[in-house]
C-alpha positions in Angstrom: -12.5 -27.7 89.6 -10.3 -30.6 88.8 -9.3 -32.2 85.7 -8.9 -35.7 87.6 -11.9 -38.0 87.5 -13.2 -39.6 90.8 -13.7 -43.5 90.4 -17.3 -44.8 90.3 -17.9 -46.8 93.6 -20.1 -49.3 91.6 -17.4 -50.1 89.3 -14.1 -52.1 90.0 -11.3 -49.6 89.8 -13.3 -47.4 87.7 -13.5 -50.0 84.6 -16.9 -51.8 85.7 -18.4 -50.5 82.4 -16.0 -52.4 80.0 -17.4 -55.8 78.9 -15.4 -58.8 80.0 -13.1 -60.5 77.7 -15.3 -63.7 77.7 -18.6 -61.9 76.7 -16.6 -60.5 73.7 -14.8 -63.4 72.5 -17.3 -66.1 73.4 -20.8 -66.9 72.5 -23.7 -65.7 74.1 -26.7 -67.9 74.8 -29.9 -66.4 74.1 -33.5 -67.4 75.0 -34.9 -70.3 73.1 -35.7 -69.6 69.4 -33.6 -66.5 69.6 -30.6 -66.1 67.2 -27.1 -66.4 68.1 -24.2 -64.0 67.1 -21.0 -65.6 66.5 -17.6 -63.2 66.4 -14.5 -64.2 64.6 -11.6 -65.0 66.9 -9.6 -61.9 67.5 -6.2 -61.9 65.8 -3.9 -59.2 67.0 -2.4 -57.0 64.2 1.3 -56.9 63.7 2.7 -53.5 64.7 3.0 -51.2 61.5 6.5 -50.5 60.3 7.3 -46.7 60.3 8.7 -45.2 57.0 12.1 -43.8 57.3 12.5 -40.0 56.8 14.3 -40.6 53.3 11.5 -42.9 52.1 8.8 -40.4 52.9 10.9 -37.4 51.1 11.4 -39.7 48.1 7.7 -40.4 47.9 6.6 -36.8 48.2 9.4 -35.9 45.6 8.1 -38.4 43.3 4.4 -37.3 43.6 5.5 -33.7 43.2 7.6 -34.5 40.0 4.7 -36.4 38.6 2.4 -33.3 39.2 4.9 -30.9 37.6 5.2 -33.2 34.8 1.4 -33.3 34.0 1.2 -29.5 34.8 4.1 -29.0 32.5 2.7 -31.0 29.8 -0.7 -29.3 29.9 0.9 -25.9 30.0 3.5 -26.9 27.1 0.5 -28.0 25.1 -1.4 -24.7 25.5 1.7 -22.8 24.8 2.7 -24.7 21.9 -0.9 -24.3 20.5 -0.8 -20.7 21.1 2.3 -19.9 19.4 1.6 -21.9 16.6 -2.0 -20.6 16.0 -2.6 -19.5 12.3 -3.2 -15.9 13.5 0.2 -15.4 14.9 1.9 -14.5 11.6 -1.0 -12.2 10.7 -0.5 -10.4 14.1 3.2 -10.1 13.6 2.6 -8.6 10.3 0.1 -6.1 11.6 2.2 -5.1 14.5 5.0 -4.3 12.5 2.7 -2.2 10.1 1.2 -0.3 12.9 4.6 0.5 14.2 5.6 1.9 11.0 8.2 -0.9 10.5 7.6 -1.2 6.7 10.5 -3.4 5.9 9.9 -5.7 8.7 6.2 -6.0 7.7 6.8 -6.7 4.0 9.4 -9.4 5.1 7.0 -11.1 7.5 4.2 -11.1 4.6 6.5 -12.3 1.9 6.0 -9.2 -0.3 8.5 -8.6 -2.9 9.5 -5.3 -4.0 10.7 -3.9 -7.3 12.5 -0.5 -8.2 9.0 1.0 -9.1 7.6 0.4 -5.7 8.8 3.9 -4.2 5.9 3.9 -1.8 7.0 0.7 0.0 9.4 2.4 2.3 9.6 3.5 5.8 10.1 7.1 4.6 7.3 7.1 2.2 4.8 5.4 4.8 5.7 7.8 7.4 4.4 10.7 5.5 1.1 8.9 4.6 -2.0 9.7 6.8 -5.0 7.8 7.6 -2.7 4.6 8.3 -3.5 1.4 10.2 -3.5 2.4 13.8 -4.6 -0.9 15.2 -6.5 -4.2 14.5 -8.6 -7.0 15.9 -8.6 -10.5 14.6 -12.4 -11.7 14.1 -11.9 -15.2 13.2 -9.7 -18.1 12.2 -10.7 -21.1 10.1 -8.5 -23.8 9.0 -9.2 -26.2 6.2 -6.5 -28.9 6.2 -3.3 -27.2 5.3 -4.9 -23.8 4.5 -6.2 -21.2 7.1 -8.0 -18.1 6.8 -7.9 -15.2 9.2 -10.5 -12.5 9.1 -9.6 -9.1 10.8 -10.6 -5.5 11.0 -8.2 -2.8 10.5 -8.5 0.3 12.2 -7.7 2.7 9.4 -8.6 6.4 9.4 -11.1 6.4 12.1 -13.1 3.5 10.8 -12.8 -0.3 10.5 -11.7 -1.9 7.3 -12.4 -5.7 6.9 -9.3 -7.6 5.7 -8.8 -11.4 4.9 -5.3 -13.1 5.1 -4.5 -16.5 3.7 -1.9 -18.7 5.3 -0.4 -22.3 4.1 1.0 -25.0 6.4 4.6 -25.3 6.2 5.8 -28.2 8.1 5.4 -28.8 11.8 7.4 -28.2 15.1 8.3 -31.5 17.1 6.0 -33.1 14.6 2.9 -31.9 16.4 2.4 -28.0 16.0 1.7 -26.7 12.7 3.9 -24.2 11.2 1.9 -21.4 9.3 3.3 -19.1 6.5 1.4 -16.0 5.7 0.9 -15.5 2.0 1.5 -12.1 0.5 -1.5 -10.1 0.5 -2.6 -8.1 -2.5 -1.7 -4.4 -2.1 -3.8 -1.5 -3.3 -2.6 0.9 -5.6 -2.3 4.8 -5.8 -3.4 5.8 -9.3 -2.5 9.2 -10.9 -3.4 10.8 -14.2 -1.9 14.0 -15.5 -3.5 15.8 -18.6 -0.4 17.0 -19.7 3.0 16.2 -21.5 4.0 12.5 -21.0 6.8 12.0 -18.5 5.3 14.7 -16.1 6.8 14.9 -12.8 4.6 14.1 -9.8 5.3 13.6 -6.0 3.4 11.0 -4.0 3.9 11.2 -0.4 7.1 13.1 -1.0 8.4 10.8 -3.4 9.1 12.0 -7.2 7.8 9.8 -9.9 7.2 10.5 -13.6 4.0 9.6 -15.9 4.1 7.1 -18.6 3.3 8.1 -22.3 -0.4 8.0 -21.5 0.0 10.4 -18.6 -0.6 7.9 -15.8 1.3 6.2 -13.1 0.2 3.4 -10.6 2.1 2.6 -7.6 1.6 -0.1 -5.0 0.9 1.1 -1.5 0.0 -0.1 1.9 -3.3 1.1 3.6 -3.3 4.8 4.1 -3.9 8.1 2.5 -1.3 9.7 0.1 -0.8 13.3 -0.9 -0.4 13.7 -4.6 1.1 17.0 -6.0 2.1 17.9 -9.5 5.8 19.0 -10.0 5.9 21.2 -13.2 8.8 23.5 -12.2 8.5 27.0 -13.3 6.7 26.3 -16.5 3.3 24.4 -15.6 1.1 23.9 -12.4 -1.7 21.7 -11.4 -4.1 21.2 -8.6 -3.1 18.1 -6.4 -5.1 15.7 -4.5 -5.0 12.8 -2.2 -5.3 9.1 -2.8 -6.8 6.8 -0.2 -5.9 3.1 -0.1 -8.2 0.9 2.0 -6.9 -2.2 3.6 -5.6 -5.0 1.3 -7.0 -7.1 -1.4 -5.6 -5.2 -4.5 -8.3 -2.3 -4.5 -7.4 0.8 -6.5 -7.5 4.1 -5.2 -9.8 6.6 -6.8 -7.5 8.1 -9.4 -6.1 11.5 -8.7 -6.7 13.6 -11.9 -4.7 16.7 -12.5 -4.8 18.9 -15.7 -1.5 20.9 -16.2 -1.8 24.5 -17.1 0.8 27.1 -17.7 2.1 29.5 -15.0 2.7 32.9 -16.2 6.3 32.1 -17.0 5.0 29.1 -19.1 2.6 31.3 -20.9 5.4 33.8 -21.8 7.6 31.1 -22.8 4.8 29.6 -25.0 4.4 32.9 -26.8 8.0 33.3 -27.2 8.2 29.9 -28.9 5.4 30.8 -31.3 7.3 34.0 -32.1 10.4 32.0 -32.7 8.4 29.7 -35.2 7.2 32.9 -37.2 10.6 34.3 -37.1 12.0 30.9 -38.6 9.5 31.1 -41.4 10.3 34.7 -42.2 13.9 33.9 -42.3 13.4 31.5 -45.1 14.6 32.4 -48.7 12.0 29.7 -50.1 8.9 30.9 -51.6 7.2 28.1 -49.9 8.9 27.8 -46.4 8.7 24.2 -45.1 6.2 23.8 -42.1 5.1 27.5 -42.3 1.3 28.7 -42.7 2.2 31.2 -45.6 3.7 30.7 -49.2 3.8 32.3 -52.5 3.3 30.6 -55.9 3.0 31.4 -59.4 6.7 31.7 -60.4 7.3 32.0 -64.2 9.8 29.4 -65.3 11.3 31.9 -67.9 12.7 33.9 -65.2 15.5 33.4 -62.8 14.6 34.2 -59.3 17.3 35.8 -56.9 17.3 37.4 -53.6 14.3 35.8 -52.5 13.0 37.4 -49.2 10.2 37.3 -46.7 9.3 40.5 -44.6 7.0 40.4 -41.7 4.8 43.4 -41.5 2.9 42.6 -38.4 3.2 39.8 -36.0 0.1 37.5 -35.2 -1.4 37.7 -32.0 -2.1 34.4 -30.2 -3.8 33.2 -27.0 -2.6 29.8 -25.2 -5.5 27.8 -24.0 -5.9 24.6 -22.0 -4.3 21.2 -22.4 -5.7 19.0 -25.4 -4.7 15.8 -26.8 -1.9 17.4 -28.8 -0.8 19.9 -26.3 -1.8 23.4 -25.1 -3.8 24.8 -27.7 -2.6 28.0 -29.5 -5.2 29.9 -31.1 -4.5 33.0 -33.5 -6.5 35.8 -32.4 -5.3 38.3 -35.0 -3.5 37.2 -38.3 -0.1 38.6 -39.0 1.0 40.0 -42.4 4.0 38.9 -44.5 5.2 39.8 -48.0 7.5 38.1 -50.3 9.8 39.8 -52.8 12.6 38.4 -55.3 14.8 39.9 -58.2 13.9 38.3 -61.6 15.9 38.2 -64.7 14.8 36.7 -68.2 14.3 37.2 -71.8 11.9 40.0 -71.0 14.2 41.8 -68.8 14.9 42.1 -65.3 12.7 43.3 -62.4 11.1 42.5 -59.0 8.5 40.1 -58.2 6.4 40.4 -55.1 3.8 38.5 -53.3 1.3 39.3 -50.6 0.6 40.7 -48.1 -0.1 37.3 -46.9 -2.0 36.1 -43.7 0.4 34.6 -41.2 -1.4 32.0 -38.9 0.2 30.9 -35.8 -2.4 28.3 -34.6 -1.0 25.2 -33.2 0.2 23.5 -29.9 2.6 23.8 -27.2 3.7 20.2 -26.9 6.1 20.5 -23.8 8.8 22.5 -22.1 12.5 22.0 -21.6 15.3 24.1 -19.7 15.4 26.6 -22.6 11.6 27.1 -22.9 8.7 25.9 -24.8 8.2 23.9 -27.9 5.6 24.9 -30.5 4.1 22.8 -33.4 2.3 24.5 -36.1 -1.2 23.0 -37.1 -1.5 24.9 -40.3 1.9 24.2 -42.0 2.4 25.2 -45.4 -0.8 27.2 -45.8 -3.2 24.4 -45.4 -5.7 26.7 -43.5 -4.6 30.1 -45.2 -4.5 31.6 -48.6 -1.5 32.1 -50.6 -0.8 34.5 -53.6 
């Protein structure tokens, strides 16, 4: 098979099928009444001027630059909008919080600390459990120069709703808003101790003391905080835990503890009672100040000397639970004491006696120091006893 074409015998030189030039450029006559078709004279086109290689490259480069400019502008706008969205500061704050970077998180949120904020540290938060381990932003709403970001914090195996407020603080490049996170309200760990004021407690391993009313309230980040009573060798109490859920200033359910005496504390309390009784017995006054027994009926015609109290039997006491004034001390068996004095007067000399009198040692243990317990009588100067 050949790729060469054989000329058609009916055609001149093989081009017989091509119309003649006159039939293309002229006017064809048609039958009477038939329309004629006119063709514009043929004007040959000037040959196209080929672009030089440099011009082609320049045009292509210009198109590419314009395309990059358009794409870059779109990308820059999208990037700028994303990096300046209102939820970005919230995410930065929560990222630091979930990583345990308390200092960075507080700085990001604009939360100021005082000396009393002992739980707002990396060390204290590290010892908390049930902390924020993740989050998701649910919605972002803007209203003028204020934005609200709603989120859910993953805390202690459940989702806790949280709302954050941001204010616009200027713009970048005069286009993109700059959002500033407003400090969220922190929850508090609340502790109440039924015991002496200034009781020592530990919250997440941090030592604090209660106020005069026996309470202490500490600002805290979301989490669960172990609370323990630190009564040393004298007192004890059962601790608990406080749960701070999310933000918003919610208080934890107060951890309430009642201080009780240890065995050492109970023995110290009884020694304090004995010391009080001994102090009263050591008095040379017929009516010892602050004591539960006294003698009366002295005759002014006589002079009394060598006045003396003698304890015949010591009272027996029991120490109960804490009350408003302290650990209640109840006398289960009265003690007995007698009073003697030498007398001299117009009628002669002799010895005056009084008793035996009841020794009541009821009262309160109000606290402890390094040396032991402090006892305060509730029946001073015989107000609940009988003297003779």
